[in-house]
C-alpha positions as CSV (number, residue, x, y, z in Angstrom):
1,M,0.0,-0.1,0.1
2,E,2.9,2.2,0.8
3,Y,4.4,1.8,-2.6
4,T,1.1,2.5,-4.3
5,S,0.7,5.7,-2.4
6,I,4.3,6.9,-3.5
7,A,3.6,5.9,-7.0
8,L,0.3,7.8,-7.1
9,S,2.0,10.9,-5.5
10,L,4.6,10.9,-8.2
11,V,2.1,10.6,-11.0
12,A,0.0,13.5,-9.4
13,V,3.2,15.6,-9.1
14,S,4.2,14.7,-12.8
15,I,0.7,15.7,-14.0
16,A,0.8,18.9,-12.1
17,I,4.2,19.8,-13.6
18,Y,3.1,18.8,-17.0
19,Y,0.0,21.2,-16.9
20,Y,1.9,24.0,-15.4
21,V,4.6,23.9,-18.2
22,R,1.8,23.5,-20.7
23,K,0.1,26.6,-19.4
24,K,3.3,28.4,-19.5
25,Y,3.8,27.5,-23.2
26,D,0.4,28.5,-24.3
27,L,0.9,32.2,-24.3
28,F,2.0,32.7,-27.9
29,K,-0.3,30.2,-29.4
30,K,-3.2,32.0,-27.8
31,Y,-2.3,35.4,-29.4
32,G,-1.3,34.1,-32.7
33,I,2.5,35.1,-32.2
34,P,4.8,33.1,-34.4
35,H,7.1,30.8,-32.4
36,I,8.9,27.6,-32.6
37,P,7.3,25.0,-30.5
38,P,9.3,24.8,-27.2
39,S,10.8,21.7,-25.7
40,P,9.7,20.7,-22.1
41,V,11.4,23.0,-19.5
42,L,14.3,24.1,-21.8
43,G,11.9,26.1,-24.1
44,N,13.8,27.1,-27.1
45,M,17.4,27.1,-25.4
46,G,18.1,23.5,-26.0
47,P,20.2,23.9,-29.2
48,L,22.4,26.5,-27.5
49,L,22.8,24.6,-24.2
50,T,23.6,21.3,-26.0
51,K,26.2,23.4,-28.1
52,K,24.5,22.4,-31.4
53,K,24.1,26.0,-32.4
54,T,25.6,29.5,-31.9
55,M,23.7,32.2,-30.3
56,K,23.4,33.8,-33.7
57,E,21.9,30.7,-35.3
58,M,19.5,30.3,-32.5
59,I,18.3,33.9,-32.8
60,D,18.2,33.7,-36.6
61,D,16.0,30.6,-36.5
62,I,13.5,32.5,-34.5
63,Y,13.8,35.8,-36.2
64,N,13.3,34.2,-39.7
65,L,10.2,32.3,-38.7
66,E,7.9,34.7,-40.3
67,P,9.5,37.5,-42.5
68,E,6.4,39.8,-42.3
69,A,5.9,39.5,-38.5
70,K,6.2,42.6,-36.5
71,Y,7.5,40.4,-33.6
72,V,7.9,36.8,-32.8
73,G,8.2,34.7,-29.6
74,L,10.6,32.5,-27.8
75,Y,10.8,30.7,-24.6
76,E,13.9,31.0,-22.4
77,F,13.1,27.9,-20.3
78,L,9.7,28.8,-19.0
79,T,10.1,32.6,-19.5
80,P,8.3,34.0,-22.6
81,I,10.3,36.6,-24.4
82,I,9.0,38.9,-27.3
83,M,11.5,39.3,-30.1
84,I,10.8,42.6,-32.0
85,R,11.4,42.6,-35.7
86,D,9.8,45.7,-37.0
87,L,12.0,48.8,-37.0
88,D,9.2,51.2,-36.4
89,L,8.1,49.3,-33.4
90,I,11.8,49.0,-32.2
91,K,12.0,52.8,-32.5
92,A,8.7,53.3,-30.5
93,I,9.6,50.9,-27.8
94,S,13.3,52.1,-27.4
95,T,12.8,55.8,-27.8
96,K,9.3,57.3,-28.1
97,N,7.7,55.1,-25.5
98,F,11.0,54.6,-23.5
99,D,9.2,55.1,-20.1
100,H,7.4,51.7,-20.7
101,F,10.6,50.0,-21.2
102,P,13.5,51.8,-19.4
103,D,15.5,48.9,-18.0
104,H,17.6,46.1,-18.8
105,R,16.9,42.6,-17.4
106,P,18.6,42.4,-14.0
107,F,21.0,39.4,-13.5
108,V,22.8,40.0,-10.2
109,N,21.9,41.0,-6.6
110,D,23.7,43.5,-4.3
111,D,24.9,41.0,-1.6
112,S,26.9,38.7,-3.7
113,N,27.9,41.0,-6.5
114,P,28.3,44.5,-5.3
115,L,30.4,45.8,-8.3
116,F,28.3,44.2,-10.9
117,S,25.1,45.2,-9.3
118,K,26.1,48.9,-9.2
119,M,27.3,49.0,-12.7
120,L,25.3,51.5,-15.0
121,F,24.2,48.7,-17.2
122,T,22.4,47.0,-14.3
123,Q,20.9,50.2,-12.7
124,T,17.2,50.6,-13.1
125,G,14.6,53.5,-12.9
126,D,15.5,56.9,-11.3
127,R,18.8,55.6,-10.1
128,W,20.0,54.7,-13.6
129,R,18.6,58.2,-14.9
130,E,20.5,60.0,-12.2
131,E,23.7,58.2,-12.8
132,R,23.5,58.2,-16.4
133,T,23.2,62.1,-16.3
134,M,26.2,62.3,-14.0
135,L,28.3,60.1,-16.0
136,S,27.4,61.6,-19.5
137,P,30.0,64.5,-19.3
138,T,32.8,61.9,-18.7
139,F,32.5,60.8,-22.3
140,T,32.1,63.9,-24.4
141,S,34.3,64.3,-27.3
142,S,36.6,67.0,-25.4
143,K,37.1,64.6,-22.5
144,I,38.1,61.6,-24.9
145,K,40.3,64.0,-26.7
146,N,42.3,64.5,-23.4
147,M,42.8,60.7,-23.3
148,F,43.9,60.4,-26.9
149,R,47.5,61.0,-26.2
150,L,47.7,58.1,-23.9
151,M,45.8,55.8,-26.6
152,T,48.2,57.0,-29.1
153,S,51.2,56.2,-26.9
154,C,50.1,52.6,-26.2
155,A,49.3,52.1,-29.9
156,E,52.7,53.3,-31.1
157,R,54.6,51.2,-28.5
158,F,52.4,48.2,-29.5
159,T,52.6,48.5,-33.3
160,D,56.3,49.2,-33.2
161,W,56.8,45.8,-31.6
162,L,54.5,44.1,-34.1
163,A,56.3,45.5,-37.0
164,N,59.6,44.2,-35.9
165,L,58.6,40.6,-35.1
166,P,61.1,38.1,-36.6
167,E,60.0,36.5,-39.7
168,N,59.4,33.1,-38.1
169,D,57.1,34.5,-35.4
170,R,54.6,36.6,-37.4
171,E,51.6,34.4,-37.2
172,K,49.8,35.3,-34.1
173,E,46.6,34.6,-32.2
174,M,45.4,38.3,-32.1
175,K,42.8,38.2,-29.4
176,E,45.4,37.7,-26.7
177,L,47.7,40.2,-28.1
178,L,45.1,42.8,-28.6
179,S,43.8,42.3,-25.0
180,M,47.2,43.4,-23.9
181,Y,46.8,46.7,-25.8
182,A,43.2,47.2,-24.4
183,N,44.5,46.6,-20.9
184,D,47.2,49.3,-21.1
185,V,44.6,51.7,-22.6
186,I,42.0,51.1,-20.1
187,T,44.1,51.0,-17.0
188,G,45.6,54.3,-18.1
189,C,42.4,56.1,-19.2
190,V,40.3,54.8,-16.3
191,Y,42.6,54.1,-13.3
192,G,45.5,56.4,-14.2
193,A,48.0,53.3,-14.0
194,N,50.9,53.0,-16.3
195,V,51.4,49.5,-17.5
196,D,53.2,47.6,-20.4
197,T,51.4,44.4,-20.6
198,R,53.4,42.9,-23.4
199,K,56.5,43.3,-21.4
200,D,54.8,42.4,-18.1
201,P,51.9,40.0,-18.8
202,K,51.6,39.1,-15.1
203,N,50.6,42.8,-14.1
204,V,47.6,42.4,-11.9
205,F,45.3,44.4,-14.0
206,Y,45.8,42.1,-16.8
207,V,45.6,38.8,-14.9
208,Y,42.4,39.8,-13.0
209,A,40.9,41.2,-16.2
210,R,41.2,38.0,-18.0
211,I,39.5,36.2,-15.1
212,A,36.7,38.8,-14.6
213,T,35.7,39.1,-18.4
214,R,35.6,35.3,-19.1
215,F,32.0,35.3,-20.0
216,T,32.1,32.5,-22.6
217,S,32.7,29.6,-20.2
218,F,29.9,27.1,-19.4
219,M,30.0,28.0,-15.7
220,V,29.5,31.7,-16.1
221,M,26.5,30.9,-18.6
222,L,25.0,28.5,-16.0
223,K,25.3,31.2,-13.2
224,L,23.7,33.8,-15.4
225,L,20.8,31.5,-16.2
226,L,20.4,30.5,-12.5
227,Y,20.2,34.2,-11.5
228,R,17.6,34.7,-14.2
229,H,15.4,31.7,-13.7
230,A,16.2,30.4,-10.1
231,P,17.5,33.4,-8.3
232,W,16.8,31.7,-4.9
233,I,19.4,29.1,-5.7
234,A,21.9,31.6,-6.8
235,K,21.4,33.7,-3.7
236,A,21.4,30.7,-1.4
237,F,24.8,29.7,-2.7
238,R,26.0,33.3,-3.1
239,M,27.1,32.8,-6.5
240,R,29.7,35.4,-7.8
241,F,30.6,36.5,-11.3
242,I,34.2,37.5,-10.0
243,N,35.7,36.4,-6.7
244,S,36.0,38.7,-3.6
245,R,39.8,38.9,-4.1
246,I,39.4,40.5,-7.5
247,E,36.6,42.6,-6.5
248,K,38.6,44.0,-3.5
249,F,41.5,44.8,-5.6
250,F,39.4,47.0,-8.1
251,K,37.8,48.7,-5.0
252,D,41.0,49.3,-3.2
253,V,42.7,50.8,-6.4
254,V,39.9,53.5,-6.7
255,T,39.9,54.1,-2.8
256,E,43.7,54.7,-2.7
257,T,43.8,56.7,-5.9
258,V,40.9,59.1,-4.8
259,K,42.4,59.6,-1.4
260,E,45.9,60.3,-2.9
261,R,44.7,62.8,-5.3
262,E,42.6,64.5,-2.6
263,R,45.7,64.6,-0.4
264,T,48.0,66.0,-3.1
265,G,45.5,67.8,-5.3
266,A,47.0,66.1,-8.4
267,Q,44.8,66.1,-11.6
268,Q,44.9,63.6,-14.5
269,P,42.9,63.2,-17.6
270,N,41.1,59.9,-16.8
271,V,37.8,58.5,-15.8
272,I,38.3,58.4,-12.0
273,Q,39.4,62.0,-12.0
274,L,36.3,63.0,-14.0
275,M,34.1,61.2,-11.6
276,M,36.0,62.8,-8.7
277,N,35.2,66.2,-10.1
278,T,31.5,65.3,-10.1
279,K,31.9,63.6,-6.7
280,S,33.2,67.2,-5.4
281,R,30.0,68.9,-6.4
282,K,28.1,68.0,-3.2
283,A,26.7,71.5,-2.9
284,E,24.7,70.8,-6.0
285,G,23.3,67.6,-4.5
286,R,24.9,65.4,-7.1
287,A,27.8,63.4,-6.1
288,F,29.2,59.9,-6.7
289,S,30.0,57.7,-3.6
290,M,33.3,56.0,-3.4
291,E,31.4,52.6,-4.0
292,S,29.8,54.1,-7.2
293,I,33.2,55.4,-8.5
294,A,34.6,51.9,-7.9
295,A,31.7,50.3,-9.7
296,H,31.6,52.7,-12.7
297,A,35.4,52.5,-13.2
298,F,35.1,48.7,-13.2
299,T,32.2,49.0,-15.7
300,F,34.4,50.9,-18.2
301,F,37.3,48.6,-17.5
302,F,35.1,45.5,-18.0
303,G,33.4,46.8,-21.0
304,G,36.5,48.1,-22.8
305,F,38.8,45.1,-22.1
306,D,37.2,42.2,-23.9
307,S,34.6,43.8,-26.2
308,V,37.1,46.3,-27.8
309,S,39.7,43.8,-28.3
310,T,37.2,41.3,-29.8
311,Q,35.9,43.9,-32.1
312,F,39.3,44.9,-33.2
313,C,40.0,41.3,-34.0
314,F,37.0,41.2,-36.2
315,V,38.0,44.3,-38.1
316,I,41.5,43.1,-38.8
317,R,40.0,39.6,-39.7
318,M,37.9,41.3,-42.4
319,L,40.9,43.2,-43.7
320,A,43.0,40.1,-44.0
321,E,40.2,38.4,-46.1
322,H,39.7,41.6,-48.2
323,P,43.2,43.0,-49.1
324,D,41.5,45.6,-51.5
325,V,39.7,47.1,-48.6
326,Q,42.7,47.0,-46.5
327,R,44.8,48.9,-49.1
328,K,42.2,51.4,-49.6
329,L,42.1,52.1,-45.8
330,Q,45.9,52.3,-45.8
331,E,45.8,54.9,-48.5
332,E,43.3,57.0,-46.3
333,I,45.6,56.7,-43.4
334,E,48.5,57.7,-45.5
335,E,46.7,60.9,-46.3
336,A,46.2,61.5,-42.8
337,L,49.9,61.1,-42.0
338,E,50.7,63.4,-44.9
339,K,48.4,66.2,-43.3
340,G,50.2,65.8,-39.9
341,N,53.7,65.0,-41.1
342,G,53.7,61.6,-39.7
343,Q,51.2,62.2,-36.9
344,I,47.6,61.6,-36.9
345,S,45.6,64.1,-34.7
346,Y,42.3,63.5,-33.1
347,E,40.5,65.8,-35.3
348,V,41.9,64.3,-38.5
349,M,41.3,60.8,-37.3
350,H,37.5,61.5,-36.8
351,E,37.4,63.0,-40.4
352,M,38.3,59.7,-41.8
353,K,35.2,58.5,-43.6
354,Y,36.5,55.1,-44.9
355,L,37.8,54.3,-41.4
356,D,34.4,54.7,-40.1
357,A,32.8,52.8,-42.8
358,V,35.3,49.7,-42.3
359,I,34.5,49.6,-38.6
360,N,30.8,50.1,-39.0
361,E,30.7,47.3,-41.7
362,T,32.4,44.9,-39.4
363,M,30.1,45.6,-36.5
364,R,27.1,45.1,-38.8
365,L,28.3,41.7,-39.6
366,Y,29.7,40.7,-36.2
367,A,27.7,42.4,-33.5
368,I,29.5,41.7,-30.3
369,V,26.2,41.9,-28.3
370,P,23.8,39.7,-30.3
371,F,20.7,41.3,-28.9
372,L,19.4,44.2,-26.9
373,D,17.0,43.5,-24.1
374,R,14.3,45.6,-22.5
375,V,11.9,44.9,-19.4
376,C,8.5,46.4,-19.4
377,T,7.6,48.5,-16.4
378,S,4.1,49.6,-17.4
379,E,1.5,48.0,-19.7
380,Y,2.0,48.6,-23.5
381,E,-0.1,47.3,-26.3
382,L,1.6,45.9,-29.3
383,P,-0.1,45.7,-32.6
384,P,-1.0,42.1,-33.9
385,A,2.2,40.3,-34.7
386,V,0.7,39.2,-38.1
387,P,-2.5,40.0,-40.0
388,G,-5.5,38.5,-38.3
389,A,-3.8,37.9,-35.0
390,K,-4.8,39.6,-31.8
391,P,-3.0,42.7,-30.3
392,F,-0.7,41.7,-27.4
393,T,-0.5,43.6,-24.2
394,V,3.0,43.5,-22.7
395,R,2.7,43.5,-18.9
396,P,5.1,44.6,-16.2
397,G,8.1,42.2,-15.8
398,M,7.8,40.9,-19.5
399,I,11.0,40.9,-21.4
400,L,11.6,42.2,-25.0
401,W,14.6,41.3,-27.3
402,I,15.9,43.4,-30.2
403,P,17.8,41.0,-32.3
404,S,20.5,43.3,-33.7
405,I,22.7,40.4,-34.9
406,S,19.8,39.4,-37.2
407,I,18.4,42.7,-38.2
408,Q,21.9,43.9,-39.3
409,R,22.0,40.8,-41.8
410,D,18.5,41.2,-43.1
411,P,18.2,41.8,-46.9
412,K,15.3,44.0,-46.2
413,Y,17.7,46.6,-44.7
414,F,21.1,45.7,-46.4
415,E,21.6,44.6,-50.0
416,D,23.6,41.4,-50.2
417,P,23.9,41.4,-46.3
418,Q,26.5,38.5,-46.1
419,K,29.0,40.5,-48.2
420,F,31.7,42.6,-46.5
421,D,31.2,46.0,-48.2
422,P,32.2,49.1,-46.3
423,D,31.1,51.4,-49.2
424,R,27.4,50.6,-48.2
425,F,28.1,53.1,-45.3
426,L,29.3,55.8,-47.8
427,Q,27.4,57.8,-50.5
428,N,29.2,60.1,-52.7
429,G,32.0,60.0,-50.2
430,K,29.8,61.0,-47.2
431,R,29.0,59.0,-44.2
432,I,25.6,57.4,-44.1
433,L,23.9,54.9,-41.7
434,S,20.9,52.8,-42.6
435,S,17.9,54.3,-40.7
436,G,17.3,52.3,-37.6
437,A,18.9,49.0,-38.8
438,F,22.3,49.6,-37.4
439,L,22.2,48.7,-33.8
440,A,25.9,48.0,-33.0
441,F,25.9,50.4,-29.8
442,G,22.3,50.0,-29.0
443,I,19.4,52.5,-29.5
444,G,17.6,55.2,-27.6
445,P,18.5,56.6,-24.0
446,R,20.0,53.1,-23.2
447,M,22.7,53.4,-26.0
448,C,26.2,52.5,-24.9
449,I,27.6,55.4,-22.9
450,G,31.1,54.5,-23.9
451,N,30.7,54.2,-27.6
452,R,32.9,57.1,-28.5
453,F,35.6,56.0,-26.2
454,A,35.6,52.4,-27.7
455,L,35.5,53.8,-31.3
456,T,38.5,56.0,-30.5
457,E,40.6,53.1,-28.9
458,I,39.9,51.0,-32.0
459,K,40.5,53.8,-34.6
460,V,43.8,54.8,-32.9
461,L,45.3,51.3,-33.0
462,L,43.9,50.6,-36.4
463,C,45.6,53.7,-37.9
464,H,49.0,53.0,-36.3
465,F,48.8,49.2,-37.0
466,L,48.0,49.6,-40.7
467,A,50.5,52.4,-41.2
468,R,53.3,49.9,-40.3
469,C,51.9,46.5,-40.9
470,N,49.8,44.4,-43.3
471,V,47.5,41.7,-42.0
472,L,47.0,38.6,-44.1
473,V,45.4,35.1,-43.8
474,G,47.9,32.6,-42.4
475,S,48.2,28.9,-42.1
476,K,46.3,28.7,-39.0
477,T,43.5,31.0,-40.0
478,T,40.2,29.2,-40.1
479,V,38.5,29.9,-43.4
480,P,35.5,30.7,-43.3
481,L,35.4,32.2,-40.0
482,K,33.2,30.0,-37.5
483,L,31.4,31.4,-34.4
484,Q,31.7,29.3,-31.3
485,K,28.6,27.3,-30.4
486,G,27.0,27.1,-26.8
487,T,27.9,30.6,-25.7
488,L,25.7,33.5,-25.0
489,S,28.2,36.1,-26.4
490,V,29.7,36.1,-30.0
491,A,33.0,34.3,-29.9
492,V,35.2,32.7,-32.6
493,D,36.0,29.0,-32.8
494,G,39.6,28.4,-32.9
495,G,40.7,32.0,-32.2
496,F,41.9,34.9,-34.3
497,W,45.0,33.5,-36.0
498,L,46.4,35.9,-38.5
499,K,49.8,36.6,-40.2
500,L,51.5,39.9,-39.7
501,E,53.9,41.5,-42.2
502,P,55.8,44.8,-41.9
503,R,55.2,47.2,-44.5
504,K,58.0,47.8,-47.0
505,D,56.3,50.8,-48.4
506,L,56.1,52.9,-45.2
507,H,55.0,56.5,-45.6
508,P,58.0,58.9,-46.1
509,S,56.9,60.8,-43.1
510,L,57.3,57.8,-40.8
511,R,60.8,57.3,-42.0
512,A,61.6,60.9,-41.6
513,N,60.4,60.7,-38.1
514,G,62.7,57.8,-37.3
515,T,60.1,55.1,-37.1
516,V,61.6,52.3,-39.0
517,D,63.6,49.2,-38.5
518,G,62.6,49.1,-34.9
519,V,63.5,52.7,-34.0
520,A,61.0,55.4,-33.2
521,N,62.1,58.8,-32.2
522,G,65.5,57.5,-31.4
523,V,64.2,54.8,-29.1
524,V,64.9,51.1,-29.9
525,H,62.0,48.8,-29.3
526,D,62.6,45.1,-28.4
């Protein structure tokens, strides 16, 4: 009798779970929203979790379900998500009706991940508005111009070394190398620290940055999913995205730097200083706490370390595959060198239209962030997804995705979208952007606050790199390029292996300034 009771209880629980899951999966069917039938419990996440598909492939499958649909649906496990396809609807949600969708989806809590939970990206509501307003002056064109000299110094040092690699050591995995450059720039521009990571790869900033930004591992993806779908488990086990030792280091660097500058009155053109200047305006009722300065400094370090180096890797990979584009860009760089007698100024660099076009086209094809998310905070009615369907009311707490990686390869918005063609961003020699379909840095008030900084960092290195080197497809280069399966971010399978070649046709102004054969301004680089 006892076994019968247990068996009946298990059957009852199974039936209850079945009907609970079935009810969860009825939403899109009820409103006529196109969707791929979900698998039990996993929803539409199975191909990603089993590493059968990349994040791009998973999103594309859902995006391409119904070409005329304004939006489609997917299930992230048991959570329904609306994927917006229509550009007018995207603009309405992200800009015109921003107050209905002002937040990103939270994924951490204050107790276990204090640095992450105070990042601008994770802030919500009035707190986000206030801190965004206070941070915006940090990334104006004039402020970034003040950091341009440091970026240039790092780029010159780095490319001088690359141009003088021995012939038998010119095929490199570029992601690791470019992470070193990104580390030097970010530590200098954010924390005011002077490091040369190529010579000292064990410097604490670089070591901790590689650990903190390792978001392609399965364990990190598992933690993220647990915080989203079973936060009670994540909180119970106090799951952290970075360990307490690393978090303490980044907090202590800020605390010590702020105290030292307040004691001495020293001023430096970097992010901490700019936040300190805001912090000092207490009389205006607007000031950053020490904790906020630490969190925001880490935000820019975290955002600029991995994403910038990865985006640069995609740029030079495209140039290696398209030598005609590489040569055309080198010609524009040489024109800039001509104007500045071997130097490229901040103003001239930002006038370089083809440079912009190459970077934009790369970001169009390889969006580092495959989708943008928004959380509903007040009811909003969407039109019917397809003709004949019902309107759908998005309720507070529901999540929307804007699939940038799919929109930017949609033939409706970009002719021959799989082709790498920087000229699509130029018209009669002038810059153009496809209206609303280019989403590399986001859209609306939640657009990436550091986009100018990131672009400047990429442009500076690209100008110096191509002035001194050619980049080619090498014996270890995987052709065609393959994205990694089973990760939430866009990562490349097999790494970014490319061959470097010092240019024999250096611009005369570089030779005149002493930058040739390993010598720059009289200094020999090892």
